[in-house]
N, C-alpha and C positions, 0 to 999 in steps of 0.2 A: 332212679331216685329223683324225686321232685323236691323243690325248695320253696316253701311257703313262709313268708315272713323271714325269720332268721333261723328257722328250725328245719334241718335236713330231714327228709322223710324217706324211709326205706320201705319198698314194697315187699311185704312178707311173702307174697305169692309168686315172686319172680325168681325163686331159687331153683335148686335142682329138681329132678323128676320125683314123682311120688315115691314114698318109702319111709321107713322108720329112720330118718336122717339124724345126724348129730345135733342139728338145731332143735329137732323135736325132743330128743333126750334131754338137752339142756333146758328146754321149756318145761318139761315134766319135772325136772329136778328143782327148778326155781319155784314152780307151783307148790311142790311138796314142802319146800323150806318155808315159803311165805305163809301157806295155809297152816302149817304146824305152829308157826309163831302166833297167828291169830287164835288158833284153838287152844294154845297154851295160855294165852291171856284170858280166854274165856274160862278155862279151868281155874285160874287164879281168882277170878271174880266170883266163881261159884263157891270156892272155898271161903272167900271173904264173906259172902252172903250167909253161908251156913254158920260161920263163926260169929256173926252179928245177931243171930237168933237167940233169944233168951231160952232158958230150960223149958219153960212152959209153951214155947212157940209164939205164934203171932199174937195171941191174946194179951201178952205182957208188953207189947211194943208201944212206946209213946209216939206222938205225931212225928217228931224229928227222926227217930230211928226208922219208922216205917217209910218216911220219905227217902232217907238215905238207902235203904234196902231196895226200894222201888227203882231208884236211879241206877243202882248196881245191876239189878235184874235187866233193865233196858240195855246197859252196856254189855252184859253177858250175851244176850241174844244178838246184839249187833256184831260182836266178835265171831260168834258161831256162824252167823249168816255170811260174813265176809270170808271166813275160812272155807266154807263149803262152796261158795261161788267161785273162789279162786281155783278150786280143784276141778270144777266142771266147765269153766269158761271156754269160749270159742278161741281158736287161734286167731291172732290179729291179721288183718289184710294189709296193714301198714303200721309202722312205728317210727318214732323219732330216733334219729341217730345222734351219737355224741354223748359227752358226759353231762352237759348242762341239763337236759330234760330228766335224766335219771337221778342226778343229785338233787335237783329241785323237787322231784316227786318224793324222794326219800325224806328230805328235810321237811317238806310240807306235811308229810304224814306222821313223822316220828319225833320232830324236834320238841314238841310240847311235853313229851315224856320226861324231859329234863326237869320239868317243874316238880316232879315227884321227889327230887332230891333237895328241894327247898323246904324250909320250915313252914308248916301250916299255921294260919292265924289262930291264936288262942283267945282273941278278944271279940270274936264275932257273936252277935246275939242270935237267938233262935230264928228270928225272921230272915237273916242273911243266910243261915244254914239251909233253911227251907227254900229260899230263892235259888241257892246253888243247886240243891237237889232237883228242883223243878226244871231248871234250865238244862241240866245234864240229862234228865229223863226226856224232856221235850226234844232236845237235839238228837238223842239216840233213837227215839221213836220215829222221828221224821227221817233220820238216816236209814232206818230199817225199811220204811215205805219206799224211799228212793232206790235203794239197792235191790229191793224186790222188783221194782220196775225195770232196772237195768238188767237184772238176771245174768245171763252168761256173757253179757257185754262188759261186765265190771272189770276194771283194771286199776292198777296203781300208777304205772308209768303212762306216758302219753302214747296211746295206741288207738287204732281204729278197728272196730269189729263190725258194728252195725249202727245206723243212725237211730237214736232213741229221741223222739220229740213229743211224746204223749205224757199224760199224767203230770207230775211236778215239772217235767222238762218242757211242758207247754207254757209254763210261767216264767222260768229262768233257765239259763243254759247250764248252770252248775248248782243245782239244788243240794247235791250231796255235800259240797263244800260249805254251803250256807248252813245246813244242818250241823255239820261238824263245828263250825264257829260258834253256834248257839250253845252246844254242849261244852265247848272249851271255855266259853265265857263263864259258865256255871262252875267249872273246875277252877278258873282263875280266882273267883271270889274266895275260895278256901285258902289260896296261897297268895293273896293280893300283896304285892310289894313291887319295888322298882325292878328288881331282877326278873320277876315273873312277868311284869308288863313288857320288858325288853324282849323276853322270849315270845310273848304273844305278837308283838309287832313284827319280829323277824319271821315267825312262822307264817303270818298272814302275807308278808311280802313274797315268800316262797310260793304260797298258794296262788297269788295273783299271777306270778310268772308261769305256774303250772297250768292255770286256766288258758293263758295265751298259747302255751305249747300244745295243749289239747285242741284248741280251736284251729291252730295251724294244720294239725294232722287231719282233722275232720274236714276242713276246707279242701285239702288236697285229695281226700278220699271220696267225698260225697258231693255231687253237683248241687244238691238241694240245701246244703248247709248254709250257703250265703243267704238265701231267703229266710231260713230259720233264724239266723243271727239278726236279720233286719227286723224281725217281729218280736224278739224276746230280749229281756235285759240279761246282763251277764250274771249278776248275783242278787240284786235287790230290785224288785219290780218298780218301775217309774223313777228310779234313782240312778242305777248304774248296771 
């Protein structure tokens, strides 16, 4: 086990001899559970999309309804892609140990779903609704591009599979989180309030720690990662 920063790193390849081990069964079970969750969310969005269509179909949609449906279609494909990639992803060569990286990853991923329990704004004009839909669609479209680049290296917890440094990763080290924050900003517009803002701040704080955890794992696993860090920004090109 290596220790980088403050994150203990377990070498996944240092276990018992090859075979269908208990850890492999546990990994398969986790994959099925997490993938099922994402695919269930995709099914919910598909049902919502169908429910938003007027009887005559697309021809009766106004601009705002079309924008909202377009944003939901992007989210639908995002969830489907994430669910499928979790099912086929490679086993990690190293992963962070302890509760902190796991809890951080879970809260960074799922905390903002609590916003759905807050009341939506009823005083927004059409312009803000359109901006919200555009940001959600843009964030989820960018996220689709990023996770397509990640392919079987995609994970939620801080784990190392292979070093991906091309495409969006040639610009920033965490383009998926940047895409997610753009989409979440769009969702925030619909729920804008002090409780929603507090959720956004808390979620972003967990995402920042999540980035640090992932960087520690990748530093411990790939000798080239230090040079990659030196030439890329963490989240916003030229800023940070």
